C-alpha positions, -999 to +999 in steps of 0.1 A: +713-205+188+688-177+180+661-182+163+656-161+127+633-127+133+619-112+106+608-073+120+580-055+106+581-018+120+553+005+115+546+046+124+512+034+142+491+010+161+463+013+125+488+005+099+502-023+121+470-041+127+461-035+084+495-050+077+495-077+097+456-090+095+463-094+054+495-113+064+478-140+084+449-134+059+472-142+034+490-173+046+458-189+059+443-186+026+474-206+011+468-233+036+430-238+026+442-236-013+470-262-003+450-284+022+410-274+023+417-263+059+433-239+080+445-235+116+445-205+134+458-195+169+454-162+190+466-147+217+447-123+243+446-091+256+441-051+239+468-055+216+457-075+194+420-061+193+423-033+165+441-064+145+410-081+152+386-059+133+407-059+101+413-099+099+378-105+101+369-085+071+392-104+053+377-120+024+391-160+028+373-191+031+367-185+063+338-212+068+375-234+066+392-221+092+395-233+129+403-204+158+418-218+186+435-198+218+473-199+225+468-197+265+433-187+285+424-178+319+403-205+337+372-183+339+335-189+324+332-177+285+313-150+294+337-135+319+355-100+307+386-115+315+376-150+290+402-144+258+375-166+245+348-139+249+376-114+234+374-136+205+339-137+204+335-104+208+363-087+183+373-120+159+341-137+152+321-114+130+319-101+091+336-125+069+347-147+102+316-153+115+316-189+098+349-195+110+346-227+141+364-216+173+380-242+199+375-229+236+406-237+258+383-238+288+365-268+292+327-263+314+331-298+323+361-290+343+349-256+351+366-263+388+394-279+378+420-266+351+440-298+358+413-324+354+408-307+323+441-313+303+439-345+291+403-340+268+415-302+253+447-317+249+433-343+226+414-316+206+444-294+199+459-326+188+426-334+166+436-299+146+464-316+128+504-310+131+517-275+125+489-254+129+490-229+102+494-196+121+503-190+158+502-151+170+519-143+201+522-106+221+544-106+254+535-086+284+555-062+303+570-089+327+585-112+293+558-131+297+542-148+267+520-171+262+511-180+300+546-187+301+547-168+337+578-158+355+580-180+381+550-201+372+546-234+383+550-254+352+572-228+338+597-258+332+577-282+316+561-257+298+593-245+277+606-283+275+617-279+244+614-322+242+584-321+259+552-343+242+520-325+257+499-298+237+489-281+269+495-274+302+482-254+330+504-226+346+499-207+380+522-176+388+517-142+407+517-126+376+486-143+361+456-136+379+438-169+379+452-199+370+459-207+330+458-234+305+483-227+278+497-242+248+529-256+253+566-241+237+568-270+216+533-267+208+538-228+199+569-235+180+549-261+156+538-236+134+535-232+095+540-185+103+549-176+141+535-140+147+550-119+179+527-085+178+539-057+207+535-023+208+550+007+225+588+014+231+587+000+266+578-040+247+608-031+222+628-025+250+624-053+271+627-077+235+658-060+227+667-074+266+649-106+260+673-112+228+705-098+247+703-125+273+679-114+300+662-139+316+625-137+311+603-165+293+598-152+257+633-156+251+626-197+251+609-186+219+640-164+208+664-189+211+652-217+191+659-228+152+624-243+146+606-215+134+614-178+121+595-154+145+574-122+124+581-093+146+549-069+144+555-034+163+540-001+160+551+027+187 
């Protein structure tokens, strides 16, 4: 069983950012026109910054869009390690300043990610299913979302029949404790993107497709939703 993969390869990162941002905006706009609202779950790291800069300028009705995160480090939102800060700094601007942002970090439980899971899960559930657009990234160790190799809750997070919206994750490569959407919630997407850059990640993705046991493989070996891969060197 393998996912349908739709490959989009571009000569440079700027072209990729423009094409991906416009594609995402079109999907959100279609959802707004169909249901009066749209949901978008984004990933962190350095890769999406350029794409966010283009996306936030797209002329759609952002007041009807709710943005959340695929995963988050359990750090205050003013930390440079925070994905919420990344979104605030790079996406919630220009046209997108009217969007609603739903963070995963819960200040009421800032010292204990596990204590926050029930409340955060309810907030994610309240967005409705499926999420209209989910954007994944991939690390050099083959992790996506916070599905880290050796993660303490990796097996539960990747359970295709799991019912939880979010789960905590601790792993050697993760740094801080994390909170992440589970695999079933990631796959419950109207459109699922995988945004990667560089030849090393392209090669790693090919190895995962060929059977290398890294967490991204769980996304590749499912038949629930096609994966739109956007890549540039």
